[in-house]
C-alpha positions, 0 to 999 in steps of 0.5 A: 806164608801158608804152611806146606801141605802135609800127608794125612793118609798113607795107604802103604805108599800106593795112595797118599792124601795130603792136607791140601786135598792133593793125592799121590798115586804110585805106579800101582802095577808094581805091587802085583809083579806076576806073569800074565797068563793067556790060556787061550783067551782073547781080550779087548778094551772098550770105552764105556764112559766118555765123560769120565774116560772109563774103560772095561775089558772083555775076555772070552775063550778063543775056542768054546769048551762047552759041548754042545756049544751054548750061548756065553753067559756074561760075568761082570767082574768088579775088582777090589782095592778098598775103593781106592786102588785097582784097575782092570789092567792089574796082572792079578785081576787079568789072570783072574778074568782069564781063569773065569773066561776059560774055566767057565766058558763065559764072556767076562766084562772087567770094569774100571770105576772112579777111585777114591779119594779123588772120587768118593762114594757113591761114584764107583757105584754109579759107574757100575750101573753105567756099565750095565746101561752100556751092556744094555746098549750093546744088546739093543744094538745087536737086536737091530739091523746094524748089530754086527759086533763079533763080541756081542753077537746075539747068537753067541752071547746070552744077555738074558743070563748075566751075573755080577761078580764083585771082589772085596770092595767090588762085592760091596758095589755088587750089593748096591747094584743088586739093591738098585736093580731089585728096587725096580730102578734098573730098566735094563731089558733085554739084559737080565741079571740072574745072580750075584757073587759076592767074593768077601764083600768089603762091608764095615760098621762102627762096632767091631766084629770078633774076626776084625779084632782077632784075625791076622792076615798077610795082606790086610790089617784093620788099620788099612781097612779103616784108612780105606773107609776114611778115604772113600766115604763121604767126608764126615761119615762113619762106617755105619753109613749105608755105603759101608754098612748094609744094615746101618741106620740109614740103609735101605730096608732089604726086606722090601727089596727083590734080590736075585740069588746070591753066592756069598763067599769068604775065607776062614782066616779073613778079618771080614769073615764075621761081617760077611757071614752076618750079611748072608745070615740076615738076608737068609732070615729075610727069605732071600735066596742066599748061599754062604760058603766059607773056605778053610785056611784062606785069607783075603784075595785067595781067588783073585791073587792065585786063580789056579790054586786048589781052592780056586779050582773049588771056587770055580766049580761052585761058581759053575754050579751057581750059573748052571742052576740059573737055567732051571729058574 
């Protein structure tokens, strides 16, 4: 008689992996029991990948705040969660997207993607690219005689001004999306990505950084980050795999990739701070257009978990300038 399956990984009870490969997921929504904020924002869900039953959620302000009114830029929002947890329907991510839509007067596209360990990387990265192709299909439909969807009307939505905002593991996914599109394999016309916002991207590496060894956060610790990597990377791979380490031995040589402007953001008290800072510095040394901003006394999730704080207001102003500056390019 075979032995019973036993737990081999446990991410705070939210996701548990067993020795027979089975996965237990708790009701993840209970981990962010915060009230939803509407703030005069409309939203609607769409199925973007029938094969994998993946959805996205669109947000836009009911009344434009821009005077004079302009076409709505698009922000594709990729949530965090260590590639293992998270959803467009989590209250913290919903409130974050409402804040973006109302505060910036943009169309927000908040995406779900396949999660590990059931779907290890690069599944999430492939799904993010599928969203961009879905967005392209909407743009092409709106250009035809049959285009009449109020959410994507060409007179209201600017497909030529798309920005990708990735939070934590979503920032990692945004990086890989930027590399894929920058390598010329995008084929997204008439959709044009004008820039990427990497909000504390979740990168890794075998060698520890100083902040990973010394920083202390309320929600994150090094043990949990390591668990996320073990659950999400291809089995047998280390944190120097290209999915984790953008400068690892098998990673694409970024000197040769055309990258659109990037806004890279971190909090002063984050475990990931040094790795994020190093990422921005290396890209800047390569001649890429990179702005790095560090917010004092902030920990991981400072914007997504409290999008109406004083610091989040400052981040929103920074993001608004990043979008506005794209009009001069």
